[in-house]
PAZAPA-4460 file (N, C-alpha, C; in steps of 0.05 Angstrom, whole numbers, plus 32768, in hexadecimal, padded with zeros to 4 digits):
% residues 67
    n_x    n_y    n_z   ca_x   ca_y   ca_z    c_x    c_y    c_z   seq   type   mol
   805D   81DC   8415   804C   81D0   8402   8036   81C0   8411     1      M     A
   801E   81C3   8408   8008   81B4   8414   800B   8197   840F     2      S     A
   8001   8187   8422   8003   8169   841F   7FF1   815F   8408     3      K     A
   7FDE   8170   83FF   7FCC   8168   83E9   7FD9   816D   83CD     4      D     A
   7FEF   817C   83CC   7FFC   8182   83B3   8010   816D   83AB     5      K     A
   8012   8168   8391   8026   8155   8386   8040   8164   8383     6      I     A
   8056   8159   838D   8070   8166   838B   8078   8168   836D     7      E     A
   8083   817F   8365   808D   8184   834A   8077   8184   8335     8      D     A
   805E   8184   833C   8049   8184   8328   8043   81A1   8320     9      A     A
   8039   81A4   8307   8031   81BE   82FD   8012   81C0   8301    10      I     A
   800A   81D5   830E   7FED   81D9   8313   7FE3   81F0   8302    11      Y     A
   7FCE   81EB   82F3   7FC0   8200   82E4   7FA3   8201   82ED    12      T     A
   7F93   8211   82E1   7F77   8213   82EA   7F68   81F9   82E6    13      R     A
   7F6F   81EA   82D1   7F60   81D2   82CB   7F70   81B8   82CB    14      R     A
   7F8A   81BA   82CD   7F9B   81A2   82CB   7FB1   81A2   82E0    15      H     A
   7FB9   818A   82E7   7FD1   8185   82F7   7FE1   8171   82E8    16      I     A
   7FFB   8178   82E3   800B   8165   82D4   8028   8165   82DE    17      Y     A
   8035   814F   82D9   8051   814B   82E0   805C   8135   82CE    18      N     A
   8068   813D   82B8   8071   812A   82A4   808E   8121   82A9    19      F     A
   8093   8108   82A5   80AE   80FD   82A5   80B0   80EB   828C    20      H     A
   80C5   80EE   827D   80C9   80DE   8265   80E3   80CF   8267    21      Y     A
   80E3   80B7   825C   80FC   80A8   825A   8100   80A4   823C    22      H     A
   8114   80B2   8231   8119   80B2   8215   8132   80A2   820E    23      L     A
   8130   8091   81FA   8146   8081   81F0   8147   8083   81D2    24      I     A
   815E   808B   81C8   8163   808B   81AB   8176   8074   81A5    25      W     A
   816F   8063   8193   8180   804C   818C   8187   804E   816E    26      V     A
   81A1   804A   8168   81AA   804B   814D   81A0   8032   813E    27      T     A
   819E   8035   8124   8196   801E   8113   81A9   8007   8117    28      K     A
   819E   7FF0   811C   81AD   7FD7   8121   81BF   7FDA   8139    29      Y     A
   81BA   7FEE   814A   81CA   7FF3   8162   81E8   7FF5   815D    30      R     A
   81EF   8001   8146   820B   8005   813F   8217   801A   8152    31      N     A
   822F   8015   815C   823C   8029   816D   8240   8044   815F    32      P     A
   8236   8059   816B   8239   8074   815F   8249   8086   8172    33      T     A
   8242   8086   818B   8250   8098   819E   8267   8089   81AA    34      F     A
   827C   8086   819B   8292   8075   81A2   82A9   8084   81AF    35      T     A
   82A9   809E   81AE   82BF   80AE   81BA   82B3   80C0   81CF    36      S     A
   82C4   80C9   81E2   82BB   80DB   81F7   82B2   80F6   81EB    37      E     A
   82BF   80FE   81D5   82B7   8117   81C9   829B   8116   81BE    38      A     A
   8294   8100   81B1   8278   80FD   81A7   8264   80FB   81BD    39      L     A
   826B   80ED   81D2   8259   80EB   81EA   8254   8107   81F5    40      V     A
   826A   8116   81F9   8267   8131   8205   8257   8144   81F2    41      N     A
   825B   8141   81D8   824C   8152   81C5   822E   814C   81C7    42      E     A
   8227   8132   81C8   820B   812A   81CA   81FF   8135   81E4    43      M     A
   820D   8132   81FA   8203   813C   8213   81FF   815A   8212    44      K     A
   8211   8169   8206   820F   8186   8203   81F7   818D   81F2    45      E     A
   81F2   817F   81DC   81DB   8184   81CB   81C1   8180   81DB    46      I     A
   81BF   8169   81E8   81A7   8163   81F7   81A2   8176   820E    47      L     A
   81B7   817F   821B   81B5   8192   8231   81AB   81AD   8226    48      T     A
   81B6   81B5   820F   81AD   81CF   8203   8190   81CE   81FB    49      T     A
   8188   81B8   81EE   816C   81B5   81E6   815A   81B5   81FE    50      V     A
   8162   81A8   8213   8152   81A7   822C   814F   81C3   8238    51      A     A
   8165   81D2   8239   8165   81ED   8245   8153   81FF   8234    52      A     A
   8155   81FD   821A   8145   820E   8208   8127   8209   820B    53      D     A
   8120   81F1   8213   8104   81E9   8216   80FA   81E6   8232    54      N     A
   810A   81F0   8245   8103   81F0   8262   80FE   81D3   826B    55      E     A
   810F   81C1   8263   810D   81A5   826B   8123   819E   827F    56      I     A
   811D   8190   8294   8130   8187   82A7   8139   816B   82A1    57      V     A
   8153   8167   829D   815E   814C   8299   8166   8141   82B4    58      I     A
   8158   812C   82BC   815E   8120   82D6   8176   810E   82D5    59      E     A
   817A   8100   82BF   8190   80ED   82BC   8196   80EB   829E    60      H     A
   81AF   80EA   8297   81B7   80E7   827B   81CE   80D4   8278    61      M     A
   81CC   80C2   8265   81E2   80AF   8260   81E3   80AB   8242    62      E     A
   81FA   80AC   8236   81FE   80A7   821A   820D   808D   8217    63      V     A
   8200   807A   820A   820B   805F   8206   8216   805E   81E9    64      M     A
   822B   804E   81E4   8236   804C   81C9   8222   8044   81B3    65      P     A
   820F   8033   81BA   81FC   802A   81A5   81E0   8036   81A8    66      D     A
   81DE   804C   81B6   81C4   8059   81B9   81C5   8075   81AD    67      H     A
***
């Protein structure tokens, strides 16, 4: 890779981009929702499937009880 290129960036004819998002979903009043390991694993599986379907790379994932 050339030293002028940005690592992991997407290069097109007119644009160069490299998006990173930090997403947080919080339940209303921060009530605990993901309270069991089964619910946590199900949410992780759903998010992983959605990411794979949309060619998204998940760099880090954590499911908190009140998020």
